[in-house]
C-alpha positions in Angstrom: 0.6 61.8 70.6 0.8 60.2 74.0 -0.9 57.1 73.8 -2.0 54.6 76.6 -2.1 50.8 75.9 -3.2 48.1 77.8 -1.7 44.9 76.8 1.4 46.2 75.3 3.2 43.1 76.1 0.3 40.4 74.3 0.0 39.3 71.2 -2.6 42.2 69.8 -1.1 45.1 72.0 2.4 44.5 71.0 2.0 44.9 67.7 0.0 47.9 68.1 2.5 49.6 70.4 5.4 48.5 68.0 3.1 50.5 65.0 2.3 53.6 66.8 5.8 53.7 68.1 7.3 53.4 64.4 5.0 56.0 63.5 6.6 58.7 66.1 3.9 58.1 68.7 5.1 58.2 72.6 3.6 54.9 74.3 2.6 54.6 77.5 2.1 51.2 78.4 0.6 49.4 81.4 2.6 46.9 83.1 1.4 44.1 85.8 4.9 43.1 87.0 8.5 44.4 87.2 9.8 42.0 84.5 6.9 43.5 82.2 8.0 47.1 82.9 11.5 46.3 82.1 10.6 44.8 78.6 8.3 47.5 77.8 11.0 50.1 78.8 13.7 48.1 76.6 11.2 48.8 73.4 11.2 52.8 74.3 8.0 53.0 75.7 7.1 54.5 79.4 5.9 51.8 81.6 3.3 52.5 84.3 2.9 49.7 87.1 -0.7 49.0 87.4 -3.4 46.3 86.9 -6.5 46.1 85.0 -8.8 45.3 88.0 -7.2 48.4 89.9 -9.3 51.2 88.7 -6.9 54.1 90.4 -4.1 52.8 88.6 -5.7 53.1 84.9 -7.1 56.5 85.9 -3.6 57.6 87.2 -2.0 56.1 83.8 -4.5 57.5 81.3 -4.6 61.1 82.7 -2.3 62.4 80.6 -2.7 60.5 77.5 -4.1 61.6 74.1 -5.5 58.4 73.2 -6.0 54.9 74.8 -6.1 51.4 73.3 -7.7 48.7 75.5 -5.8 45.4 74.6 -5.2 43.8 77.6 -7.2 40.8 79.1 -6.2 38.3 82.1 -7.2 35.3 79.9 -9.2 34.0 82.5 -12.5 34.0 84.3 -12.0 37.6 85.4 -12.3 38.9 81.7 -15.6 40.2 82.0 -14.7 42.2 85.6 -11.2 43.4 83.9 -13.0 45.1 81.0 -15.6 46.7 83.1 -13.2 48.4 85.3 -10.6 49.0 82.7 -13.3 50.5 80.0 -15.1 52.3 82.9 -12.1 54.4 84.3 -11.0 55.1 80.6 -14.0 56.4 79.6 -14.5 58.4 82.7 -10.9 60.0 82.7 -11.5 60.9 79.0 -15.2 62.1 79.4 -16.0 65.3 77.7 -12.4 65.5 76.0 -13.0 64.5 72.3 -10.0 62.0 73.1 -9.9 58.5 70.9 -10.7 55.4 73.0 -10.2 52.0 71.1 -11.7 48.9 72.7 -10.8 45.4 71.3 -13.5 43.0 70.9 -13.8 40.0 68.9 -15.6 38.0 66.2 -16.7 35.3 68.7 -19.4 38.0 69.5 -21.0 37.3 66.2 -21.5 33.7 66.9 -21.8 31.4 63.6 -22.7 32.9 60.4 -22.8 29.6 58.3 -22.6 30.2 54.5 -23.1 33.9 54.8 -20.7 36.8 55.3 -21.3 39.0 58.7 -20.6 43.0 58.5 -21.1 45.3 61.6 -24.9 45.2 61.2 -25.0 41.1 61.9 -27.2 40.5 64.5 -25.0 39.6 68.0 -25.2 36.0 69.0 -22.3 35.7 71.1 -20.5 32.6 71.9 -21.1 31.6 75.7 -17.5 32.5 76.7 -18.1 36.1 75.5 -21.5 36.3 76.4 -20.8 39.5 78.7 -19.0 41.6 75.6 -21.9 43.0 74.1 -22.9 45.0 77.3 -19.4 46.3 77.2 -19.3 47.3 73.2 -22.6 49.1 73.7 -21.3 51.1 77.1 -18.1 51.9 74.8 -20.1 53.2 71.7 -22.7 55.1 73.6 -20.2 56.9 75.5 -19.4 58.8 72.2 -22.5 61.1 73.2 -20.1 62.4 76.4 -17.3 63.4 74.4 -15.3 60.5 74.0 -14.3 59.4 70.5 -14.9 55.8 71.0 -14.1 53.0 68.5 -14.7 49.2 68.9 -12.5 47.0 66.8 -13.8 43.3 66.2 -10.5 41.5 65.3 -11.0 38.0 63.3 -8.5 35.1 64.2 -5.1 36.7 64.5 -2.1 35.1 62.8 1.3 36.2 62.1 4.9 36.0 63.7 4.2 32.4 64.4 1.7 32.8 67.0 -2.1 32.8 67.5 -4.8 30.2 67.3 -3.3 28.9 64.1 -0.1 27.9 66.1 -2.3 25.3 68.0 -2.3 23.3 64.8 1.3 22.2 64.9 2.0 18.5 64.3 2.3 16.5 67.1 5.2 14.1 67.7 3.5 11.2 65.8 3.5 13.6 62.5 0.0 14.6 62.5 -1.6 17.9 62.4 -4.7 18.0 64.6 -7.8 20.1 64.1 -11.1 20.0 66.0 -14.2 19.0 64.0 -14.7 17.9 60.2 -12.6 20.9 59.0 -15.5 22.4 56.8 -15.8 25.4 59.1 -14.4 29.0 58.2 -12.1 30.8 60.1 -12.2 34.4 59.5 -8.7 35.7 59.8 -6.4 38.9 60.0 -2.7 39.4 60.5 -1.6 41.1 63.4 0.6 43.7 61.8 -2.4 44.4 59.4 -4.6 45.0 62.5 -2.2 47.5 63.9 -2.5 49.3 61.0 -6.3 49.4 61.6 -5.8 50.5 65.1 -3.6 53.5 64.1 -6.2 54.4 61.3 -9.0 54.5 64.1 -7.1 56.6 66.3 -6.3 58.9 63.1 -9.8 59.6 61.5 -12.4 57.4 63.0 -15.6 59.2 63.8 -16.8 58.8 67.1 -19.2 55.8 68.0 -17.4 53.7 65.1 -17.3 49.9 65.1 -15.4 48.0 62.8 -14.7 44.2 61.7 -11.3 43.2 61.3 -10.9 40.4 58.7 -8.8 39.9 55.7 -9.9 36.4 54.4 -12.2 33.7 55.5 -10.7 30.3 55.1 -11.9 26.2 55.9 -10.2 25.1 58.8 -9.3 22.0 57.0 -7.3 23.9 54.1 -5.4 25.7 57.0 -4.4 22.2 58.8 -3.3 21.3 55.2 -1.2 24.1 55.0 0.5 23.6 58.4 1.3 19.9 57.1 2.9 21.4 53.9 5.1 23.8 55.7 5.9 21.6 58.7 6.7 18.4 56.7 4.0 16.3 58.6 2.5 13.3 57.7 -0.9 14.1 57.8 -4.0 16.0 59.1 -6.0 14.7 61.6 -9.9 15.3 62.5 -10.5 15.2 66.6 -14.2 15.2 67.4 -15.6 17.7 69.3 -16.5 15.6 72.3 -13.0 14.5 72.7 -11.5 18.2 72.2 -14.0 19.0 74.9 -12.2 16.8 77.4 -8.9 18.7 76.7 -9.6 22.1 75.8 -12.9 22.8 77.7 -15.5 25.0 76.3 -12.8 26.7 74.0 -13.1 23.3 71.9 -16.6 24.8 70.8 -15.3 28.2 69.5 -12.6 26.2 67.3 -15.4 24.9 64.9 -17.6 28.1 65.1 -18.3 28.8 61.3 -18.0 32.2 60.5 -17.4 34.3 57.9 -16.9 38.2 58.1 -16.0 41.3 55.7 -14.2 44.5 56.7 -15.4 46.7 53.7 -16.5 49.2 56.3 -12.8 49.8 57.5 -11.7 49.7 54.1 -14.3 52.2 52.9 -14.3 54.6 55.6 -10.6 54.4 56.8 -8.8 53.4 54.1 -7.7 50.1 55.5 -5.9 47.5 53.1 -4.4 44.7 54.4 -1.0 43.6 52.8 0.3 40.7 54.6 0.6 37.0 53.1 -2.4 34.9 53.4 -2.5 32.8 56.4 -2.0 29.6 53.7 1.0 31.4 52.5 2.7 31.9 56.1 2.0 28.7 57.3 3.5 26.9 54.1 6.2 29.4 53.7 6.5 31.9 56.5 6.7 32.6 60.3 4.9 29.4 60.7 7.6 27.1 59.3 10.4 25.9 61.7 
């Protein structure tokens, strides 16, 4: 298959592209700069110059694709507009074709779950920074009625290869591993390569209008910080009050103290998805975060 991917130089998108390319698919990847295009070409992909805010470039790049994955994001205040433009273009170009389109959402759309474990039927209560995302999800899922095999994947907090949000807990120069809040809140987690496998399975066999959470484990943040301390031989872990964290991180600090737990039983049952990567705690103590 020829699969069009946005965000193929990003954390999630690059893992998805690697997985699909290794499985024998042809990858057409959107590139916003000549430097990105060169990197993509060196990996064996077909790079197409374009931008998430440019509908015409999305239409042109995806027109001959057999499937598409939207995993790109500007990472700023234009995230909402970029999603609206890109999603609209891909849904239009795939209309009445039966082709698969996978949209990348996120776990923060659920809001706090507390002691409960959320699944795909959990009521949406989005964190303010992603308040726009439910409407995009609805648009994607409802387009299954118009001849597009749409899939929405909500990844948990992604880890692996020493990257992602967990990498923010790396020790400071004074030997402390900082974390926001008291650390009792849970993060729902998924390894980036396990996540890429879920995208592949979704493209292969997900039903139109499917929604999947992508979570392999739920861990207290204090345990994550302690594992980082052990792996990096730091001296201690240190709680940063939320108000203090807001001065440096802004609203993102509030996302880090969300207490969320979730399950991916639906993906395991319907797609036979089975995460195989080491736990984040193992990766922090002995794997890609040790350095």
